[in-house]
C-alpha positions as CSV (number, residue, x, y, z in Angstrom):
1,M,61.1,104.5,29.3
2,A,61.4,105.0,33.1
3,E,64.9,104.9,34.4
4,Q,65.8,101.7,36.3
5,E,68.5,101.1,38.8
6,G,71.6,99.8,37.0
7,V,70.0,100.4,33.5
8,A,71.6,103.0,31.2
9,K,69.4,105.9,30.2
10,K,68.4,105.8,26.5
11,L,65.8,107.5,24.3
12,V,63.8,104.3,23.5
13,N,60.3,103.3,24.1
14,D,60.4,99.5,24.7
15,P,63.8,97.8,24.4
16,T,62.1,94.8,22.8
17,V,61.0,96.8,19.8
18,A,63.9,99.3,19.6
19,V,65.4,97.7,16.6
20,D,62.2,97.6,14.7
21,E,61.4,101.2,15.4
22,A,65.0,102.2,14.4
23,I,64.6,100.4,11.0
24,S,61.3,102.1,10.5
25,G,62.9,105.5,11.2
26,L,65.7,104.7,8.7
27,V,63.2,103.9,5.9
28,M,61.0,106.8,6.7
29,T,63.9,109.2,6.4
30,T,65.6,107.6,3.4
31,P,63.2,107.7,0.3
32,T,65.4,105.2,-1.7
33,L,64.7,102.4,0.8
34,V,61.9,99.9,1.6
35,R,61.5,97.5,4.4
36,L,60.7,93.8,3.7
37,Q,57.4,93.1,5.4
38,G,57.7,90.8,8.4
39,H,61.5,91.0,8.5
40,R,64.2,93.3,9.8
41,V,65.4,93.7,6.2
42,V,66.1,96.9,4.3
43,I,66.2,96.8,0.5
44,R,66.8,99.3,-2.3
45,K,63.5,100.6,-3.6
46,D,64.7,100.1,-7.2
47,V,65.9,96.5,-6.7
48,D,63.8,95.3,-9.7
49,S,65.9,97.5,-12.0
50,V,69.1,96.0,-10.5
51,I,67.8,92.5,-11.4
52,T,66.6,93.6,-14.8
53,A,69.9,95.2,-15.6
54,G,71.8,92.0,-14.8
55,R,73.8,93.5,-11.9
56,V,75.2,91.5,-9.0
57,A,73.2,92.2,-5.8
58,I,75.4,93.0,-2.8
59,M,74.0,92.1,0.7
60,S,75.3,92.3,4.2
61,G,74.0,92.3,7.7
62,G,74.6,91.5,11.4
63,G,73.4,92.4,14.8
64,S,72.0,95.9,15.5
65,G,73.7,98.5,17.6
66,H,76.3,99.3,15.0
67,E,74.4,101.9,13.1
68,P,74.6,103.2,10.5
69,A,75.9,99.7,9.7
70,M,74.4,97.9,7.9
71,G,71.1,99.3,6.8
72,G,72.6,102.8,6.4
73,Y,74.8,101.5,3.5
74,V,71.9,100.3,1.3
75,G,71.8,102.3,-1.9
76,R,73.2,102.6,-5.4
77,G,76.9,102.0,-5.4
78,M,76.9,100.0,-2.2
79,L,74.5,97.4,-0.8
80,T,71.4,96.1,-2.4
81,A,70.0,94.8,0.9
82,A,70.9,94.5,4.6
83,V,69.4,92.3,7.3
84,A,69.5,93.1,11.0
85,G,69.3,91.0,14.1
86,A,68.6,92.1,17.6
87,V,71.2,94.3,19.3
88,F,74.5,92.5,19.1
89,T,72.8,89.3,17.9
90,S,73.1,87.7,14.5
91,P,70.0,87.9,12.3
92,P,68.0,84.6,11.9
93,P,68.5,82.4,8.8
94,A,64.9,82.9,7.8
95,S,65.3,86.6,7.4
96,I,68.6,86.3,5.7
97,L,67.0,83.8,3.2
98,A,64.0,86.1,2.7
99,A,66.4,88.9,1.8
100,I,68.4,86.7,-0.6
101,R,65.2,85.7,-2.4
102,E,64.1,89.3,-2.9
103,I,67.3,90.3,-4.6
104,G,68.3,86.9,-6.0
105,F,65.2,85.4,-7.7
106,G,65.5,86.0,-11.5
107,N,68.9,87.6,-11.0
108,K,71.3,85.7,-13.3
109,A,74.2,87.9,-12.2
110,G,73.9,86.5,-8.6
111,V,74.2,87.6,-5.1
112,L,77.3,88.3,-3.0
113,L,77.0,88.1,0.8
114,I,79.5,90.1,2.8
115,V,79.7,88.7,6.3
116,M,81.7,89.8,9.3
117,N,83.7,87.0,11.0
118,Y,81.6,86.2,14.0
119,T,80.4,82.6,14.7
120,G,76.7,83.4,14.7
121,D,76.9,85.4,11.5
122,R,78.9,82.8,9.6
123,L,76.5,80.0,10.7
124,N,73.3,81.8,9.9
125,F,74.4,83.4,6.7
126,G,75.9,80.0,5.7
127,L,72.7,78.2,6.3
128,A,70.7,80.7,4.3
129,Q,73.2,80.5,1.5
130,E,72.9,76.8,1.2
131,R,69.1,77.0,1.2
132,A,69.2,79.7,-1.5
133,R,71.4,77.6,-3.7
134,L,69.0,74.7,-3.4
135,E,66.3,77.1,-4.7
136,G,68.4,77.9,-7.7
137,I,69.8,81.2,-6.6
138,K,73.4,82.0,-7.6
139,V,75.1,83.2,-4.3
140,Q,78.6,83.5,-2.9
141,M,79.8,84.6,0.5
142,V,82.9,86.6,1.5
143,V,83.9,86.7,5.2
144,V,85.7,89.8,6.4
145,G,87.9,89.7,9.5
146,E,90.4,92.5,9.6
147,D,90.9,93.0,13.4
148,C,94.6,93.3,14.3
149,A,94.2,93.4,18.1
150,L,95.3,89.8,18.7
151,P,98.7,88.7,17.3
152,V,99.0,86.1,14.5
153,T,100.3,83.6,17.1
154,E,97.1,83.8,19.2
155,K,94.9,80.7,18.8
156,T,91.4,82.1,18.4
157,A,88.3,81.7,16.3
158,G,89.8,84.2,13.8
159,R,90.0,87.9,13.3
160,R,86.9,89.8,14.1
161,G,85.1,91.8,11.5
162,L,85.2,95.5,12.2
163,C,84.8,98.9,10.5
164,G,86.9,97.9,7.5
165,T,84.0,95.8,6.3
166,I,82.4,99.1,5.1
167,L,85.3,99.6,2.7
168,V,84.6,96.1,1.3
169,H,80.9,97.2,0.9
170,K,82.0,100.3,-1.1
171,I,84.4,98.5,-3.4
172,S,82.0,95.6,-4.1
173,G,79.0,98.0,-4.6
174,A,80.9,100.1,-7.1
175,M,82.0,97.0,-9.1
176,A,78.5,95.7,-9.1
177,D,77.1,99.0,-10.4
178,Q,79.7,98.9,-13.2
179,G,78.6,95.5,-14.3
180,C,81.4,93.3,-13.0
181,S,80.7,89.6,-12.5
182,L,80.1,87.8,-9.2
183,E,83.4,86.1,-9.4
184,E,85.3,89.3,-10.1
185,I,83.6,91.1,-7.2
186,A,84.1,88.3,-4.7
187,A,87.8,88.1,-5.6
188,A,88.2,91.8,-5.2
189,A,86.4,91.8,-1.8
190,E,88.5,88.9,-0.5
191,A,91.7,90.7,-1.6
192,A,90.6,93.9,0.1
193,A,89.8,92.1,3.3
194,R,93.4,90.6,3.3
195,D,95.0,94.0,2.7
196,M,93.6,95.9,5.6
197,G,93.6,96.1,9.3
198,T,91.7,97.7,12.2
199,M,92.6,98.6,15.7
200,S,90.4,100.2,18.3
201,V,90.5,101.9,21.7
202,S,87.6,102.5,24.2
203,L,87.2,105.0,26.9
204,S,83.9,103.8,28.2
205,A,81.5,100.8,27.9
206,C,78.3,100.6,25.9
207,S,75.0,99.3,27.2
208,V,72.3,97.3,25.4
209,P,68.8,98.9,25.7
210,G,67.3,97.9,29.0
211,K,70.6,96.7,30.4
212,G,73.5,98.1,32.3
213,P,77.0,98.7,31.0
214,S,78.6,95.7,29.2
215,F,81.8,96.1,31.1
216,V,83.5,98.5,33.5
217,L,86.4,100.9,32.9
218,Q,87.7,103.1,35.7
219,E,87.7,106.8,35.2
220,D,91.4,106.8,34.3
221,E,91.4,103.7,32.2
222,M,91.2,102.9,28.5
223,E,91.1,99.5,26.7
224,L,93.0,98.7,23.5
225,G,91.8,96.3,20.9
226,L,88.3,95.6,22.2
227,G,85.5,94.3,19.9
228,I,82.4,96.1,18.7
229,H,80.3,94.1,21.1
230,G,82.4,94.9,24.1
231,E,84.6,91.8,23.7
232,A,87.8,92.0,25.8
233,G,90.8,93.8,24.2
234,I,94.5,93.1,24.5
235,R,95.1,95.3,27.5
236,R,94.0,98.1,29.7
237,D,96.1,101.2,30.2
238,K,95.9,104.6,31.9
239,V,94.4,107.2,29.7
240,Q,97.1,108.9,27.7
241,P,97.3,111.9,25.3
242,A,95.8,111.4,21.9
243,D,99.1,111.4,20.0
244,Q,100.5,108.7,22.3
245,V,97.4,106.6,22.0
246,I,97.4,106.8,18.2
247,A,101.1,105.9,18.1
248,T,100.5,102.8,20.2
249,M,97.5,101.8,18.0
250,V,99.3,102.2,14.7
251,E,102.4,100.4,15.9
252,H,100.3,97.5,17.0
253,L,98.3,97.6,13.8
254,V,101.3,97.1,11.6
255,G,103.8,95.5,14.0
256,S,105.8,92.4,13.4
257,Q,103.1,90.2,15.1
258,S,100.3,91.8,13.1
259,Y,98.5,90.7,9.9
260,I,99.5,93.7,7.7
261,S,102.6,95.7,7.2
262,L,103.5,99.2,6.1
263,K,106.7,100.3,4.4
264,A,107.8,103.7,3.2
265,G,106.0,104.8,0.1
266,D,102.9,102.5,0.5
267,R,99.6,104.0,-0.5
268,V,96.7,103.6,1.9
269,V,93.3,105.0,2.8
270,L,92.5,105.7,6.4
271,V,89.1,105.4,8.2
272,V,88.8,107.1,11.6
273,N,85.7,105.6,13.0
274,N,83.6,106.9,15.9
275,L,82.5,104.0,18.1
276,G,79.4,106.0,19.1
277,G,80.1,108.4,21.9
278,T,83.2,110.4,20.9
279,S,82.8,114.1,20.3
280,C,83.5,115.7,17.0
281,L,86.3,117.7,18.6
282,E,88.1,114.5,19.7
283,M,87.5,112.9,16.3
284,S,89.3,115.7,14.5
285,I,92.2,115.5,17.0
286,V,92.5,111.7,16.4
287,A,92.3,112.2,12.6
288,R,95.1,114.8,12.8
289,A,97.3,112.5,15.0
290,T,96.7,109.4,12.8
291,I,97.5,111.2,9.5
292,Q,100.5,112.8,11.0
293,Y,101.9,109.6,12.4
294,L,101.3,107.6,9.2
295,V,102.9,110.2,7.0
296,Q,105.7,111.6,9.1
297,V,106.7,108.4,11.0
298,K,105.7,105.5,8.8
299,L,106.4,107.5,5.7
300,V,103.3,106.3,3.8
301,R,101.0,108.2,1.5
302,V,97.5,108.6,2.8
303,E,95.3,108.9,-0.3
304,R,92.0,109.3,1.4
305,C,90.8,109.9,5.0
306,Y,87.3,109.1,6.0
307,V,86.2,110.5,9.4
308,G,82.9,109.8,11.0
309,S,80.5,107.2,12.6
310,Y,80.7,104.3,10.2
311,M,80.3,101.3,12.5
312,T,79.5,102.1,16.1
313,S,79.0,100.2,19.3
314,L,75.9,102.0,20.6
315,E,77.2,104.8,22.8
316,M,80.7,103.5,23.5
317,A,83.2,106.3,23.7
318,G,86.3,105.5,21.6
319,V,87.6,105.2,18.1
320,S,88.8,102.6,15.6
321,I,91.3,103.2,12.9
322,T,91.4,101.2,9.7
323,V,94.2,101.2,7.1
324,L,93.7,99.7,3.6
325,H,96.4,99.3,1.0
326,V,95.2,100.8,-2.3
327,D,96.1,101.2,-5.9
328,D,94.5,103.3,-8.6
329,E,91.8,100.6,-9.2
330,R,90.7,100.5,-5.6
331,L,90.7,104.2,-5.3
332,Q,88.4,104.4,-8.4
333,H,86.0,102.1,-6.6
334,L,86.1,104.0,-3.4
335,D,85.5,107.3,-5.3
336,Y,82.7,105.8,-7.4
337,P,79.4,107.8,-6.9
338,T,76.9,106.5,-4.4
339,D,73.6,107.8,-3.1
340,V,74.1,106.2,0.3
341,P,73.8,109.0,3.0
342,S,76.0,107.3,5.5
343,W,79.0,107.1,3.2
344,T,81.3,110.1,3.1
345,S,81.7,111.1,-0.6
346,L,84.8,113.2,-0.9
347,S,84.2,115.9,-3.5
348,E,87.8,116.8,-3.3
349,C,90.2,114.1,-2.2
350,A,92.9,115.3,0.1
351,Q,96.2,113.4,-0.2
352,Y,98.9,113.4,2.4
353,Q,102.4,112.4,1.7
354,P,105.9,112.6,3.3
355,G,107.7,115.9,2.6
356,H,104.5,117.9,2.0
357,P,102.5,120.1,4.3
358,L,99.7,118.2,6.1
359,V,97.6,121.3,6.8
360,E,96.8,123.6,3.9
361,E,96.9,127.2,5.1
362,R,96.1,130.6,3.7
363,I,98.4,133.4,4.6
364,P,96.3,136.2,6.2
365,R,96.2,139.7,4.8
366,T,98.7,141.9,6.6
367,Q,98.4,145.4,7.9
368,S,101.2,147.8,8.5
369,V,101.2,148.6,12.2
370,Q,103.8,151.2,13.2
371,K,105.1,150.6,16.7
372,E,107.6,152.8,18.4
373,V,109.4,150.8,20.9
374,S,112.4,152.4,22.5
375,D,115.6,150.5,23.3
376,N,114.7,150.6,27.0
377,A,111.2,149.1,26.5
378,G,111.8,146.7,29.2
379,S,112.5,149.4,31.7
380,C,110.0,151.5,33.5
381,G,109.7,154.2,36.1
382,E,108.3,154.0,39.6
383,L,104.7,154.4,38.4
384,G,105.3,151.9,35.6
385,S,106.4,149.3,38.1
386,I,103.2,149.8,40.1
387,V,101.1,149.4,36.9
388,R,102.9,146.1,36.1
389,K,102.4,144.8,39.6
390,V,98.7,145.7,39.4
391,L,98.3,143.8,36.1
392,Q,100.2,140.9,37.5
393,S,98.0,140.8,40.6
394,V,94.7,141.1,38.8
395,S,95.7,138.5,36.2
396,D,96.9,136.0,38.9
397,A,93.6,136.4,40.8
398,L,91.5,135.7,37.6
399,I,93.6,132.7,36.7
400,N,93.4,131.2,40.2
401,A,89.6,131.8,40.3
402,E,88.9,129.9,37.0
403,D,87.1,127.0,38.6
404,R,85.0,129.0,41.1
405,L,83.9,131.5,38.3
406,N,83.0,128.6,36.1
407,D,80.9,127.0,38.9
408,L,79.0,130.4,39.4
409,D,78.5,130.7,35.7
410,R,76.8,127.3,35.4
411,G,73.9,128.6,37.4
412,S,72.9,131.0,34.7
413,G,75.2,130.5,31.7
414,D,77.3,127.9,29.9
415,G,79.9,127.5,32.6
416,D,82.9,129.0,30.8
417,C,83.2,132.5,32.3
418,G,86.2,131.5,34.4
419,S,88.0,129.9,31.5
420,T,87.3,132.9,29.3
421,L,88.7,135.3,31.9
422,K,91.7,133.1,32.5
423,R,92.6,133.2,28.8
424,G,92.2,137.0,28.8
425,A,94.4,137.3,31.9
426,Q,97.1,135.1,30.3
427,G,96.9,137.2,27.1
428,L,97.2,140.4,29.2
429,L,100.3,139.2,30.9
430,L,101.9,138.1,27.6
431,A,101.1,141.5,26.0
432,A,102.4,143.4,29.0
433,C,105.8,141.8,28.6
434,G,106.4,143.9,25.5
435,L,104.9,147.2,26.7
436,H,106.9,150.3,27.5
437,I,105.3,151.9,30.5
438,D,106.6,155.3,31.5
439,D,106.3,157.3,34.7
440,R,102.8,158.4,33.7
441,G,101.7,154.8,33.5
442,V,101.2,154.8,29.7
């Protein structure tokens, strides 16, 4: 698509068919999925076996732009079907009803709808639910709203559904695969939704295909508590170091005016979610900071940590963190096998708890290096002084030329020559502090 003034650059063909092409791409690259003809609906290819086995079918959906949610979570052990709307737009009742029919007709176990707390989603899924019930399909709906940005005293339409919804999908899908009843799964899903909270921070806006940015943040600004469609957050601040940002987010997440609480000894799972445009480097830094703060400051036990892109907001730069209280039963459901490629299956589950090392380290093999350093190692003769001054001068010159050398390197390389030489110069100065240089300059 040709670049237009004020329109963000994206790798799309026609914005009006971007969602349809994305769904086709998902189905083409995921052999376990099929698309429902005439609808933006993705279904498990083996859905008939689910119905025959008498298993509850789990379904979710919402506007597009949050990939891999929701179609990326269709598979054994999670969702049976997912329905998509246009970007940031609730799917129409007709498509929702069509999906319910495909997974609900002849299914005596029933269908559970997991819906995020947005007005359009609640209305459209609710209408489809009522129509399905009139057609004789057993169906229940659970609404998830775990956003903790706004305090409990704020009069709003309710807490927004965010990335924590994925944990409800996982718990519900595991229970369904193990043969639990619709009532049991719905109760567990509602309980999980009550026991978790999510807080987000954004460094840049997102843009709907064919449109400009949804909002504007200055170069030195970040926004706390915004929604996944670009809804306003609680406040804007100057960009701060990662550790400080995470401390602010966690304290707001579990503060006195929030919906959940944490006390020493609590067991939780943590989701560090990429809102779409955050680098892997930053994600690891944020994960480290969040685990460290929860364990060392809040004194809770982090049983699992999931890091990745679970519910995005197109290309928005930022992260959300979700905390869910867990017990052994919930952990069992979260660890239950699934073939969903978008879910992080932890083959070995790291556990972080107060009083224990957070980073597992291997002690390197050592070598005996004999160094003969005299008592007057810090002293040197006249020639030695000259050598030290030369090292200092050369190192200072390289350090001060970092930006200029990087600029020159960008013309033919990767733009890091100056930074590399700066690190070398700093290392040289550090090593020179312990050198004994005699009058011969050695």
